[in-house]
C-alpha positions in Angstrom: -10.6 16.5 30.9 -8.4 19.1 32.5 -5.3 20.1 30.5 -3.3 19.4 33.7 -4.2 15.7 33.2 -2.7 15.6 29.7 0.8 14.4 29.5 3.5 16.2 27.6 4.9 14.3 24.7 8.5 14.4 23.4 9.3 17.5 21.5 9.0 16.5 17.7 12.0 18.7 17.0 14.1 16.3 19.1 13.1 13.5 16.7 15.5 14.9 14.1 18.5 13.3 15.7 16.8 9.9 15.9 15.4 9.9 12.4 18.3 8.4 10.5 16.2 6.5 8.0 13.6 9.2 7.9 16.2 11.8 6.8 17.3 9.8 3.7 14.1 7.9 2.9 11.2 10.0 4.3 8.7 8.8 1.7 9.4 5.2 2.4 9.0 5.8 6.1 5.7 7.6 5.4 4.6 4.5 3.4 5.2 2.4 6.4 3.3 4.7 8.6 0.4 4.8 6.1 0.3 1.0 6.0 0.0 1.0 9.7 -3.0 3.3 9.4 -4.4 0.9 6.8 -4.6 -1.7 9.6 -5.5 0.4 12.7 -7.8 2.9 11.1 -9.0 1.2 7.9 -9.4 -2.5 8.6 -10.1 -2.2 12.3 -12.9 0.3 11.9 -14.4 0.0 8.4 -14.1 -3.6 7.3 -17.0 -4.3 9.7 -19.3 -2.3 7.5 -18.7 -4.7 4.6 -19.2 -7.8 6.9 -22.2 -6.3 8.7 -25.0 -7.4 6.3 -23.8 -11.1 6.4 -23.3 -11.0 10.2 -26.7 -9.4 10.7 -28.5 -12.0 8.6 -26.5 -15.0 9.8 -26.7 -14.1 13.4 -30.3 -12.6 13.3 -29.4 -9.2 14.6 -31.4 -6.1 14.4 -29.9 -2.8 13.3 -29.3 -1.6 16.9 -27.3 -4.8 17.7 -25.3 -4.4 14.5 -24.6 -0.8 15.3 -23.6 -1.6 18.8 -20.5 -3.4 17.7 -19.1 -0.2 16.1 -20.2 1.7 19.1 -18.2 -0.8 21.2 -15.2 -0.2 18.8 -15.6 3.5 19.4 -15.7 3.0 23.2 -12.4 1.2 23.0 -11.1 4.0 20.8 -11.9 6.5 23.6 -10.0 4.4 26.1 -7.1 4.0 23.8 -6.9 7.7 23.0 -6.9 8.7 26.7 -4.4 5.9 27.5 -2.1 7.1 24.8 -2.2 10.7 26.1 -1.1 9.4 29.5 1.5 6.9 28.2 3.1 9.3 25.8 4.9 11.1 28.6 6.8 7.9 29.4 6.8 5.9 26.1 7.9 7.2 22.7 5.3 7.6 20.0 7.1 5.1 17.8 6.8 2.4 20.4 3.1 3.1 21.0 2.5 3.0 17.2 4.2 -0.4 16.9 2.5 -1.9 19.9 -0.9 -0.7 18.7 -0.3 -2.1 15.2 0.6 -5.6 16.4 -2.2 -5.9 19.0 -4.8 -4.5 16.6 -3.9 -7.3 14.1 -4.4 -9.9 16.9 -7.8 -8.4 17.8 -8.9 -8.6 14.1 -8.0 -12.2 13.9 -9.8 -13.1 17.2 -13.0 -11.4 16.0 -13.6 -14.3 13.6 -13.3 -17.1 16.2 -16.7 -16.9 17.9 -20.2 -15.5 16.8 -21.4 -14.7 20.4 -22.2 -11.0 20.8 -20.2 -10.8 24.0 -17.1 -12.2 22.2 -17.6 -9.8 19.3 -18.0 -6.9 21.7 -14.8 -7.7 23.6 -12.7 -7.8 20.4 -14.3 -4.8 18.8 -13.5 -2.8 22.0 -9.9 -4.0 22.0 -9.5 -3.3 18.2 -10.6 0.2 18.9 -8.4 0.6 22.0 -5.2 -0.7 20.3 -6.0 1.0 17.0 -6.2 4.4 18.7 -2.7 4.0 20.0 -1.3 3.7 16.5 -3.6 6.3 14.9 -3.1 9.0 17.5 0.7 8.6 17.3 1.0 8.2 13.6 -0.1 11.8 12.9 2.5 13.2 15.4 5.3 11.0 13.8 4.4 12.1 10.2 4.2 15.7 11.3 8.0 15.6 12.0 9.1 14.1 8.7 9.4 17.4 6.9 9.8 20.0 9.7 11.3 22.7 7.4 9.0 22.2 4.4 5.4 23.2 5.2 4.0 22.1 1.8 5.6 18.6 2.0 4.6 18.3 5.6 0.9 19.0 4.7 1.1 16.5 1.9 2.7 13.9 4.1 -0.1 14.2 6.8 -2.8 14.0 4.1 -1.2 10.9 2.5 -0.9 9.3 5.9 -4.6 9.5 6.7 -6.0 9.5 3.1 -4.0 6.8 1.4 -3.7 4.7 4.5 -7.4 4.4 5.1 -8.3 4.4 1.4 -6.1 1.4 0.7 -8.0 -0.6 3.4 -11.3 0.2 1.8 -10.1 -0.7 -1.7 -8.8 -4.0 -0.5 -11.7 -4.9 1.8 -14.3 -3.7 -0.8 -12.7 -5.7 -3.6 -12.6 -9.0 -1.7 -15.2 -9.2 1.1 -18.6 -8.8 -0.8 -17.5 -11.2 -3.6 -16.2 -13.7 -1.0 -19.5 -13.6 0.9 -21.5 -14.0 -2.3 -19.4 -17.1 -3.3 -19.3 -18.8 0.1 -22.4 -17.6 1.8 -23.2 -15.4 4.7 -21.6 -17.8 7.3 -18.2 -17.1 5.6 -18.0 -13.7 7.5 -15.8 -15.5 10.0 -13.2 -16.1 7.3 -13.5 -12.5 6.3 -11.9 -11.5 9.6 -9.1 -14.0 9.0 -8.5 -12.6 5.6 -8.3 -9.0 6.9 -5.9 -10.0 9.6 -3.7 -11.9 7.1 -3.4 -8.7 5.0 -2.5 -6.8 8.1 0.3 -9.2 8.8 1.7 -8.6 5.3 1.8 -4.8 6.0 3.4 -5.2 9.4 7.2 -5.5 8.5 7.4 -2.1 6.7 5.3 -0.4 9.3 7.4 -1.6 12.2 10.6 -0.6 10.3 9.1 2.9 9.8 8.4 3.2 13.5 12.0 2.1 14.3 13.4 4.8 12.1 11.4 7.4 14.1 12.5 6.2 17.5 12.8 9.2 19.9 15.0 9.9 22.9 13.4 9.6 26.3 10.4 11.8 26.7 10.6 15.0 28.8 9.3 14.6 32.4 8.7 18.3 32.8 5.3 19.7 33.5 3.0 19.9 30.5 2.2 23.2 28.9 -1.5 24.1 28.7 -3.4 23.7 25.5 -5.5 26.8 24.5 -8.7 24.8 24.9 -11.1 27.8 24.6 -9.4 29.1 21.5 -9.7 25.8 19.7 -13.3 25.0 20.7 -14.8 25.7 17.2 -12.5 23.2 15.5 -13.1 20.7 18.3 -16.9 21.0 17.9 -16.5 20.5 14.2 -14.4 17.4 14.7 -17.1 16.1 17.1 -19.7 16.6 14.3 -17.4 14.5 12.1 -17.3 11.7 14.6 -21.1 11.7 15.0 -21.9 11.7 11.3 -19.3 10.0 9.1 -19.4 6.6 10.9 -23.1 6.1 10.0 -22.3 5.9 6.3 -19.4 3.6 6.6 -21.2 1.3 9.1 -24.5 1.0 7.3 -23.9 1.7 3.6 -23.6 -2.0 2.6 -26.6 -2.8 4.7 -28.7 -0.1 3.0 -27.5 -1.3 -0.4 -28.5 -4.8 0.5 -31.9 -3.5 1.4 -32.1 -2.1 -2.1 -31.2 -5.5 -3.6 -27.8 -4.4 -4.8 -25.6 -7.2 -6.2 -22.3 -8.1 -4.5 -20.4 -6.9 -7.5 -22.0 -3.5 -7.3 -21.4 -3.2 -3.6 -17.8 -4.1 -4.2 -17.6 -1.5 -7.0 -19.0 1.3 -4.8 -16.5 0.6 -2.0 -13.6 0.3 -4.4 -14.5 3.6 -6.0 -14.8 5.2 -2.6 -11.4 3.8 -1.5 -9.7 5.0 -4.7 -11.1 8.5 -4.2 -9.8 8.4 -0.6 -6.3 7.5 -1.9 -6.3 10.4 -4.2 -7.9 12.9 -1.8 -4.6 14.2 -0.5 -3.8 15.7 -3.9 -7.2 17.5 -4.0 -6.9 19.0 -0.5 -3.1 19.6 -0.4 -3.3 23.3 -1.6 -6.2 24.0 0.8 -4.2 22.7 3.8 -1.0 24.5 2.7 -2.8 27.9 2.4 -5.2 27.9 5.4 -4.5 28.0 9.1 -8.2 28.3 10.2 -11.2 26.0 10.5 -12.2 26.5 6.8 -10.6 23.2 5.5 -12.5 21.2 8.1 -15.7 23.0 7.3 -15.4 22.3 3.6 -14.6 18.7 4.2 -17.5 18.1 6.5 -19.9 19.7 4.0 -18.6 17.3 1.4 -19.1 14.3 3.7 -22.6 15.5 4.4 -23.5 15.7 0.7 -22.0 12.3 0.1 -24.0 10.8 3.0 -27.3 12.2 1.8 -27.0 11.5 -2.0 -28.0 7.8 -1.9 -31.4 8.8 -0.5 -31.8 12.0 -2.6 -30.8 10.4 -5.9 -32.1 6.9 -6.1 -30.4 4.2 -8.1 -26.8 3.2 -8.9 -25.8 6.6 -10.3 -26.6 8.3 -7.0 -24.6 5.7 -5.1 -21.5 6.1 -7.3 -21.6 9.9 -7.1 -22.1 9.6 -3.3 -19.1 7.2 -2.9 -16.9 9.5 -4.9 -17.8 12.7 -3.0 -17.6 10.9 0.3 -14.3 9.3 -0.5 -12.7 12.6 -1.6 -13.5 14.1 1.8 -13.9 11.7 4.6 -10.3 10.8 5.6 -9.2 14.4 5.2 -10.8 15.4 8.5 -8.0 14.0 10.6 -5.5 15.7 8.2 -7.4 19.0 8.7 -7.1 19.0 12.5 -3.5 17.7 12.4 -2.6 20.5 9.9 -4.4 23.0 12.1 -2.4 21.9 15.2 0.9 22.0 13.3 0.3 25.6 12.1 -1.2 27.0 15.3 0.6 25.3 18.2 4.2 24.9 19.2 5.8 21.5 18.2 5.9 20.2 21.7 2.1 20.4 21.8 1.4 18.6 18.5 1.0 15.1 19.9 -1.1 16.2 22.9 -3.3 18.3 20.7 -3.8 15.5 18.2 -4.5 13.2 21.1 -7.1 15.6 22.5 -8.8 15.9 19.1 -8.8 12.1 18.9 -10.6 11.8 22.3 -13.3 14.4 21.2 -13.8 12.5 18.0 -13.9 9.1 19.7 -16.5 10.2 22.2 -18.8 11.6 19.4 -18.2 8.4 17.4 -19.6 6.2 20.1 -23.1 7.7 19.6 -23.3 7.4 15.9 -23.6 3.7 15.1 -26.0 2.6 17.9 -28.1 5.7 17.5 -28.3 5.3 13.7 -29.2 1.6 14.2 -32.0 2.5 16.6 -33.4 5.0 14.2 -33.2 2.4 11.4 -35.2 -0.1 13.6 -37.8 2.5 14.4 -38.4 3.6 10.8 -37.8 0.1 9.3 -35.0 1.4 7.0 -31.5 2.6 7.6 -31.8 5.3 4.9 -33.3 7.9 7.3 -30.2 7.5 9.5 -28.0 8.7 6.5 -30.1 11.9 6.3 -29.7 12.5 10.1 -26.0 11.9 9.8 -25.8 14.5 7.0 -27.5 17.1 9.2 -25.0 16.5 12.1 -22.1 16.9 9.7 -23.4 20.2 8.4 -23.8 21.4 12.0 -20.1 20.5 12.6 -19.1 22.4 9.4 -20.8 25.5 10.7 -19.0 25.2 14.0 -15.6 24.8 12.2 -16.2 28.0 10.2 -15.9 30.0 13.4 -12.3 28.8 14.1 -9.8 31.6 13.6 -6.1 31.4 13.3 -4.4 31.5 16.7 
């Protein structure tokens, strides 16, 4: 996509006059934004990995069919990210965030109404499309909370993506496997209802936070060009992230089910992963604060690769627990890394557009991961080999990110 096609967002510095609640209660506003990410990035994208084994068995799917639904979600994510980059010239990020949150919740609820693959495909696409609207704008909104305090700004961005997504995995991991064990595989339909009910509970604070960050009318002036060639290494690294990380979150429960893991152990692994995700901002905060290059992303991708491969390299429950911890401490810091890079290397008026561009690159790569991994799993009769392939792709992304210099 040519930079001329990318719309110019409102200048985040202009948000200061509109951020009345954010000035006095920035951490509460951040909490609301993070709960929105819990819905649009956590539940919408990753709860499916916990429901997949039951849906696959109950509906007699192969791995390619099961992987297709997350590929469909990623296709919707691409459309949503591109649409957001176009709309943000005319609609404030806060309105797009709120709209995406409400419509994603509706899509999650609708997913449990019909088992037909075409129905599932439609709502997985729409969940990705609407979720991208909130996710792409949440980073830009959080980046303006502490404009004069780089350390707090870096922490806020890390908390947004880390704690927001981690909370979703903790809640889904603690409830869905045990519910399916108690009520049977056909209860996966109620799983989507349960997820959407939790989303509704988070909505009031999230919508309030978006209202505190309402912006003046966006600028209609011609957009400034992004330095595409200068940021290619970090873009390539982020593409590697999209290709690799989704395989683990899509098929981990299915692989554990292959290994005859109990529902309680599956729940424990996911809860541990989610807790580590929630605390990951504290681990990576000093790295983000000190670095303006692609090094943080490279380190994060290496950690995700190690976590993805460990269940195969170290067999048994110990390997899975270590894997979940390492993966959790790293996985949701990748969006934080590219957001932090954009904030430190680009002018404020380019932040939202740059984050939107990163989101498109990530989304395109993400479409290939689930279906491709499912196909490999069908060919080899086990999804474990796909986890190794994903780890290799993540390491390639890490090498690309290492070449990114400070602008």
